[in-house]
C-alpha positions as CSV (number, residue, x, y, z in Angstrom):
1,M,0.0,0.0,0.0
2,T,1.1,3.5,-0.5
3,E,2.5,5.7,2.2
4,R,0.0,8.1,3.6
5,T,0.6,11.4,5.4
6,P,0.0,11.1,9.1
7,K,-3.3,12.6,10.4
8,R,-3.0,15.7,12.4
9,P,-3.4,14.8,16.1
10,R,-6.3,16.2,18.0
11,D,-4.5,16.5,21.3
12,P,-3.0,20.0,21.6
13,N,0.4,18.8,22.9
14,Q,0.7,16.2,20.2
15,L,-0.4,18.7,17.6
16,A,2.3,21.1,18.8
17,R,4.9,18.4,18.5
18,F,3.7,17.6,15.0
19,I,4.0,21.3,14.0
20,V,7.5,21.5,15.3
21,D,8.4,18.3,13.5
22,V,7.1,19.7,10.2
23,A,8.8,23.0,10.8
24,T,12.2,21.3,11.4
25,G,11.8,19.0,8.4
26,E,11.6,15.8,10.4
27,V,8.1,15.0,9.0
28,E,6.8,16.2,5.6
29,D,3.3,17.7,5.6
30,R,2.3,16.8,2.0
31,P,1.3,13.7,0.1
32,P,4.1,12.0,-1.8
33,T,4.4,12.6,-5.5
34,P,3.9,9.7,-7.9
35,E,7.7,9.8,-8.6
36,E,8.4,9.4,-4.9
37,Q,6.0,6.4,-4.8
38,G,7.9,4.8,-7.6
39,K,5.1,5.3,-10.2
40,D,5.4,6.4,-13.8
41,P,3.7,9.9,-14.0
42,A,2.4,9.1,-17.5
43,A,0.8,5.9,-16.2
44,V,-0.8,7.9,-13.3
45,A,-2.2,10.4,-15.7
46,L,-3.7,7.7,-17.9
47,G,-5.1,5.8,-14.9
48,A,-7.0,8.9,-13.8
49,K,-9.1,8.9,-17.0
50,G,-9.3,5.1,-17.4
51,G,-12.9,4.4,-16.4
52,K,-14.3,7.3,-18.4
53,A,-12.3,6.4,-21.5
54,R,-13.4,2.8,-21.3
55,A,-17.1,3.7,-20.9
56,A,-16.9,6.1,-23.9
57,A,-15.4,3.3,-26.0
58,L,-18.1,0.7,-25.1
59,S,-21.4,0.4,-26.9
60,T,-24.6,0.9,-25.1
61,E,-25.5,-2.8,-25.3
62,K,-22.1,-3.8,-24.0
63,R,-22.4,-1.4,-21.0
64,R,-25.8,-2.8,-20.2
65,Q,-24.5,-6.4,-20.3
66,I,-21.6,-5.5,-18.0
67,S,-24.0,-3.8,-15.6
68,R,-26.4,-6.8,-15.7
69,D,-23.5,-9.2,-15.0
70,A,-22.3,-7.1,-12.1
71,A,-25.8,-6.9,-10.6
72,I,-26.2,-10.7,-10.9
73,A,-22.8,-11.2,-9.3
74,R,-23.7,-8.8,-6.4
75,W,-27.3,-9.7,-5.7
76,G,-27.3,-13.3,-6.9
77,S,-30.4,-13.3,-9.0
78,E,-31.4,-12.2,-12.4
79,K,-33.8,-9.3,-12.7
80,K,-36.7,-9.9,-15.1
81,E,-36.6,-7.8,-18.3
82,D,-39.6,-5.6,-19.1
C-alpha cells in the first residue's frame, strides 16, 4: 500500500509536537508525488481517466451487459426484463 501522510493529532500537545516536526523538516506535511512512490507519471495520468475512457469506448449494449452481470454477481439473482 502507498505511504500516507499522518493525520494531524487532536491532542494540543501532540499537535504542537507535529507542527515542530514539520517546521524542522523531520516530517513532511504533503502527500508523496507519484515519482516518490515509484510510479510512472504518465501511467498515473492515464489511470485517472481510465474508467471514463473505457465507458466512452463501449457500446450501449455492452455497457448494459456489464451492468447486468455485475448486478447478478452482487445480488445473486437475475432481474426480469420488461
